[in-house]
DRENKOLPA-771738 format. One record per residue (C-alpha): x, y, z; residue number from 1; residue in one letter. Coordinates in Angstrom, 1 decimal. Example, Ala and Ser with C-alpha at 12.3 -4.5 7.8 and 13.67 -1.06 7.14 Angstrom:
<atoms>
(atom (12.3; -4.5; 7.8); 1; A) (atom (13.7; -1.1; 7.1); 2; S) 
</atoms>
This chain:
<atoms>
(atom (55.4; 30.3; -24.8); 1; M) (atom (52.7; 32.2; -26.7); 2; G) (atom (51.0; 30.7; -29.7); 3; N) (atom (53.9; 28.4; -30.9); 4; E) (atom (55.1; 25.1; -29.6); 5; L) (atom (58.7; 25.4; -28.5); 6; E) (atom (60.8; 22.3; -28.6); 7; L) (atom (63.4; 22.2; -25.8); 8; R) (atom (66.3; 19.9; -25.2); 9; R) (atom (65.8; 17.4; -22.4); 10; Y) (atom (68.9; 16.8; -20.4); 11; T) (atom (67.5; 14.9; -17.4); 12; G) (atom (64.9; 15.2; -14.7); 13; A) (atom (66.9; 18.1; -13.1); 14; H) (atom (66.1; 20.2; -16.2); 15; S) (atom (62.3; 20.0; -15.8); 16; L) (atom (60.0; 22.7; -14.7); 17; R) (atom (56.3; 22.7; -13.9); 18; T) (atom (54.3; 23.7; -17.0); 19; G) (atom (50.6; 23.9; -17.8); 20; A) (atom (48.3; 21.7; -15.8); 21; Y) (atom (51.2; 20.8; -13.5); 22; G) (atom (52.9; 18.7; -16.1); 23; I) (atom (56.7; 18.7; -15.9); 24; P) (atom (58.3; 20.0; -19.1); 25; E) (atom (61.9; 20.6; -20.3); 26; P) (atom (63.3; 24.0; -19.5); 27; A) (atom (66.6; 23.6; -21.4); 28; G) (atom (67.7; 25.4; -24.5); 29; E) (atom (65.4; 25.8; -27.4); 30; T) (atom (65.9; 23.1; -30.0); 31; F) (atom (65.5; 24.2; -33.7); 32; Q) (atom (67.4; 21.5; -35.6); 33; A) (atom (64.2; 20.0; -36.8); 34; Y) (atom (66.0; 17.9; -39.5); 35; H) (atom (67.7; 15.9; -36.7); 36; E) (atom (64.4; 14.7; -35.3); 37; I) (atom (63.6; 11.1; -36.3); 38; D) (atom (60.6; 10.4; -34.0); 39; L) (atom (58.0; 12.5; -32.3); 40; I) (atom (55.5; 11.2; -29.7); 41; I) (atom (52.3; 13.2; -29.7); 42; I) (atom (49.5; 13.4; -27.1); 43; P) (atom (45.9; 14.1; -28.1); 44; G) (atom (42.4; 14.2; -26.8); 45; V) (atom (41.3; 11.4; -29.3); 46; A) (atom (42.7; 9.4; -32.2); 47; F) (atom (41.2; 7.0; -34.8); 48; D) (atom (42.8; 4.0; -36.5); 49; R) (atom (43.4; 6.1; -39.7); 50; A) (atom (45.9; 8.1; -37.7); 51; G) (atom (43.8; 11.2; -37.3); 52; R) (atom (44.2; 13.2; -34.1); 53; R) (atom (42.0; 15.6; -32.1); 54; L) (atom (44.0; 18.0; -30.1); 55; G) (atom (43.0; 20.8; -27.7); 56; R) (atom (42.0; 23.2; -30.5); 57; G) (atom (44.9; 25.7; -30.4); 58; K) (atom (46.8; 24.1; -33.4); 59; G) (atom (50.3; 24.0; -31.8); 60; Y) (atom (51.1; 20.6; -33.3); 61; Y) (atom (49.3; 21.5; -36.6); 62; D) (atom (51.8; 24.3; -37.1); 63; R) (atom (55.0; 22.5; -36.1); 64; I) (atom (54.4; 19.0; -37.6); 65; L) (atom (54.7; 20.1; -41.3); 66; P) (atom (58.2; 21.4; -40.4); 67; Q) (atom (59.3; 17.9; -39.2); 68; L) (atom (60.2; 14.9; -41.3); 69; N) (atom (59.8; 12.6; -38.4); 70; A) (atom (57.9; 9.4; -37.7); 71; Y) (atom (54.8; 10.5; -35.7); 72; K) (atom (53.4; 8.3; -32.9); 73; I) (atom (50.2; 9.3; -31.2); 74; G) (atom (49.8; 8.0; -27.6); 75; V) (atom (46.5; 7.4; -25.9); 76; C) (atom (44.4; 5.4; -23.4); 77; F) (atom (41.9; 2.9; -24.9); 78; P) (atom (39.0; 5.3; -24.3); 79; F) (atom (40.7; 7.9; -26.5); 80; Q) (atom (40.7; 5.6; -29.6); 81; L) (atom (37.4; 6.4; -31.3); 82; V) (atom (35.7; 5.4; -34.6); 83; E) (atom (36.5; 8.7; -36.4); 84; E) (atom (38.1; 12.0; -35.6); 85; V) (atom (36.9; 15.0; -37.6); 86; P) (atom (39.8; 16.8; -39.3); 87; T) (atom (40.7; 19.7; -41.6); 88; E) (atom (43.0; 19.6; -44.6); 89; E) (atom (45.9; 21.0; -42.5); 90; F) (atom (45.7; 18.3; -39.8); 91; D) (atom (48.7; 16.0; -39.8); 92; A) (atom (48.1; 12.3; -39.5); 93; R) (atom (50.0; 10.0; -37.2); 94; M) (atom (52.1; 7.3; -38.6); 95; D) (atom (51.2; 5.0; -35.7); 96; E) (atom (48.8; 5.1; -32.7); 97; I) (atom (49.9; 3.3; -29.5); 98; I) (atom (47.4; 2.7; -26.7); 99; Q) (atom (48.5; 2.5; -23.1); 100; Y) (atom (46.4; -0.4; -21.5); 101; N) (atom (46.6; -0.1; -17.8); 102; F) 
</atoms>
């Protein structure tokens, strides 16, 4: 994968392979029709109520998000929603944050 986030077409559970940290990820064809994407669900280490996101520090999402004109939803557990996340000018904000309360 290198230093860029690759979007791949998901065609069902049969098309998943084990990726980093043992997380299943799509192994289908690369998807580059970014203009067709309406919604993107984005993980993070932490989020704040202003839509700021703290990732893992490699900038994968920071490089791809400016290329997408999609509604951005950050997903997190309650402990990941913090008062304020430090950001840089290139960090994209989420349009919405959804907490998973278990």
